[in-house]
C-alpha distance (Angstrom), angle and dihedral (degrees) to the residues before:
residue distance angle dihedral
M1 . . .
L2 3.75 . .
S3 3.73 131.8 .
I4 3.78 123.8 -177.1
H5 3.90 123.7 -171.4
T6 3.74 125.7 180.0
H7 3.83 130.4 -160.4
E8 3.76 138.3 164.0
E9 3.72 123.8 -115.1
H10 3.82 113.1 -177.6
T11 3.77 104.1 -56.1
H12 3.76 94.7 -18.5
H13 3.76 131.0 93.1
I14 3.82 111.1 -144.4
L15 3.81 116.4 -152.6
R16 3.77 109.7 -168.0
I17 3.80 116.1 -162.8
Q18 3.77 120.6 -162.1
G19 3.82 121.8 -175.5
E20 3.79 132.2 1.1
I21 3.75 133.4 -23.5
D22 3.66 117.5 -148.7
A23 3.94 142.3 146.9
S24 3.82 90.8 -79.5
N25 3.84 97.9 55.1
S26 3.87 103.7 21.7
V27 3.86 86.8 101.4
Q28 3.87 88.6 66.5
L29 3.85 89.5 56.1
D30 3.84 89.9 46.8
E31 3.84 92.2 50.7
S32 3.84 91.6 48.7
I33 3.84 91.7 52.5
R34 3.66 93.9 43.7
S35 3.85 93.2 48.5
L36 3.80 90.1 52.8
A37 3.87 94.0 49.1
D38 3.87 91.3 43.2
N39 3.77 90.2 54.9
G40 3.80 92.2 54.6
A41 3.85 102.4 -94.1
K42 3.76 110.8 164.4
S43 3.73 98.4 178.0
I44 3.77 119.9 42.3
L45 3.72 117.4 -179.4
V46 3.83 115.9 -170.2
D47 3.85 114.7 -153.2
G48 3.71 106.7 -148.5
S49 3.83 96.0 175.7
D50 3.78 91.1 112.7
L51 3.79 99.7 34.8
E52 3.73 106.8 117.9
Y53 3.79 100.9 179.6
I54 3.70 141.2 1.9
S55 3.75 127.7 -165.7
S56 3.87 130.0 -156.5
A57 3.71 88.2 -92.9
G58 3.79 91.9 58.2
L59 3.83 91.2 45.0
G60 3.87 87.4 52.7
V61 3.73 92.3 56.6
F62 3.95 90.2 59.8
M63 3.72 90.5 42.6
S64 3.89 93.4 52.2
Y65 3.77 90.6 60.9
L66 3.97 100.0 47.2
E67 3.80 95.1 87.4
D68 3.67 98.9 38.8
F69 3.79 94.3 45.6
Q70 3.70 92.4 49.6
E71 3.87 91.6 54.2
Q72 3.81 89.9 45.7
G73 3.80 94.7 47.3
V74 3.82 92.9 -118.0
S75 3.72 116.5 149.1
L76 3.74 118.4 -142.6
K77 3.88 119.3 -173.9
I78 3.82 132.5 166.0
F79 3.73 123.3 -150.2
A80 3.87 140.9 -177.3
L81 3.79 97.5 21.0
D82 3.80 115.4 174.7
P83 3.86 108.1 -106.8
K84 3.91 91.2 -112.7
V85 3.74 91.8 51.9
F86 3.78 93.1 45.2
E87 3.79 87.1 53.6
V88 3.73 89.4 61.2
F89 3.81 92.1 53.9
K90 3.86 88.5 45.0
I91 3.83 97.2 49.4
L92 3.89 89.1 53.2
G93 3.77 91.7 47.1
L94 3.88 89.4 -118.1
D95 3.90 90.3 129.8
Q96 3.84 84.3 68.8
L97 3.84 92.1 54.4
I98 3.88 103.7 34.6
S99 3.81 121.1 49.9
I100 3.84 107.6 -116.3
F101 3.82 120.4 -176.9
P102 3.82 132.2 -176.6
T103 3.80 94.1 -129.2
K104 3.83 140.6 23.4
E105 3.67 90.2 -121.0
E106 3.79 92.7 58.4
A107 3.88 90.9 45.0
I108 3.73 90.4 55.0
Q109 3.97 93.9 46.4
E110 3.84 91.0 50.2
V111 3.86 108.6 93.1
């Protein structure tokens, strides 16, 4: 089961993911990110502290925004991933393409 909540903190939009992202619900993640971007968000922080699992479909959602966001000046950062989930990003080399931080504070400080 997947639950996604968004809220605003100063100039940052926090997207909190709880549960598992797989092919059956990755569209929910996609819609959440797209909605923030369409509404003018320039800084999207993904709270991965309650993300238990991510499939290639979920990873693909993040990857699909990298180029567009770079062109639009939108910052996408992920923080507080469980070590097992982070390992999936790392194995695929996505930690080199997506900014991933241990804490929200570190993600906010990084410009």
